[in-house]
C-alpha positions as CSV (number, residue, x, y, z in Angstrom):
1,X,15.2,-1.3,-17.2
2,X,13.0,-3.2,-14.9
3,X,12.9,-2.1,-11.3
4,X,10.7,-4.2,-8.8
5,X,10.5,-4.4,-5.1
6,X,8.3,-6.8,-2.7
7,X,6.7,-5.8,0.4
8,X,8.6,-6.8,3.6
9,X,5.4,-8.0,5.1
10,X,1.9,-8.8,3.9
11,X,-0.2,-5.9,3.4
12,X,-3.7,-4.5,2.3
13,X,-2.7,-0.9,3.0
14,X,-2.6,1.4,-0.2
15,X,-0.1,3.6,1.8
16,X,2.2,0.5,2.0
17,X,2.2,0.0,-1.9
18,X,2.6,3.8,-2.4
19,X,5.5,3.8,-0.4
20,X,7.3,1.1,-1.8
21,X,6.6,2.6,-5.6
22,X,7.4,6.1,-4.6
23,X,10.6,4.8,-2.9
24,X,11.8,2.9,-6.2
25,X,11.1,5.9,-8.2
26,X,13.2,8.1,-5.7
27,X,16.0,5.7,-6.1
28,X,15.9,5.1,-9.8
29,X,14.0,7.8,-11.5
30,X,15.9,11.2,-10.5
31,X,17.4,13.2,-13.4
32,X,15.8,11.2,-16.1
33,X,12.4,11.4,-18.1
34,X,10.0,9.2,-16.9
35,X,7.5,7.8,-19.7
36,X,5.6,5.2,-17.9
37,X,5.2,4.0,-14.1
38,X,3.4,0.8,-13.4
39,X,2.5,-0.5,-9.8
40,X,1.5,-4.4,-9.9
41,X,0.2,-6.3,-6.8
42,X,0.6,-10.0,-7.0
43,X,0.7,-13.3,-4.5
44,X,-2.6,-11.9,-3.2
45,X,-4.7,-13.8,-0.8
46,X,-7.9,-13.0,1.6
47,X,-7.3,-11.2,4.8
48,X,-8.8,-13.7,7.1
49,X,-6.6,-13.3,9.8
50,X,-4.1,-10.5,11.4
51,X,-1.0,-11.4,13.2
52,X,0.2,-9.2,16.1
53,X,3.7,-7.9,15.5
54,X,6.3,-6.2,17.6
55,X,7.5,-4.1,14.8
56,X,6.5,-0.7,14.7
57,X,6.2,-0.6,11.0
58,X,3.8,-3.3,10.8
59,X,1.9,-1.9,13.6
60,X,1.7,1.3,11.6
61,X,0.4,-0.5,8.5
62,X,-2.3,-2.2,10.5
63,X,-3.5,0.9,12.0
64,X,-3.9,2.2,8.3
65,X,-5.7,-0.8,7.1
66,X,-8.0,-0.2,10.0
67,X,-8.6,3.3,8.9
68,X,-8.9,2.4,5.4
69,X,-11.4,-0.1,6.1
70,X,-13.5,2.5,8.3
71,X,-13.4,5.2,5.2
72,X,-14.4,2.1,2.8
73,X,-17.3,1.7,5.0
74,X,-18.5,5.2,5.4
75,X,-18.1,5.6,1.6
76,X,-20.2,2.6,1.0
77,X,-22.9,3.8,2.9
78,X,-22.8,7.4,2.4
79,X,-21.4,7.8,-1.2
80,X,-17.7,8.0,-2.6
81,X,-17.6,11.6,-1.9
82,X,-18.9,11.7,1.8
83,X,-15.3,11.5,2.8
């Protein structure tokens, strides 16, 4: 049985991917043995610009993307275990 879901808006936040995958698991995996779970990202493009949004969910996602970018910068400069 295949279950899939697209994100409601473009995102490069790992939290958005996690929430979508976990939501599918919670909706379709309760009470059953789980043999395999895969997450796939498709339709990818370079993040060349950000569009401002009035939606709270998009604003939250943009803040998480900025946080993840800052953490990636710290890890690349000081090593993976620095944070």
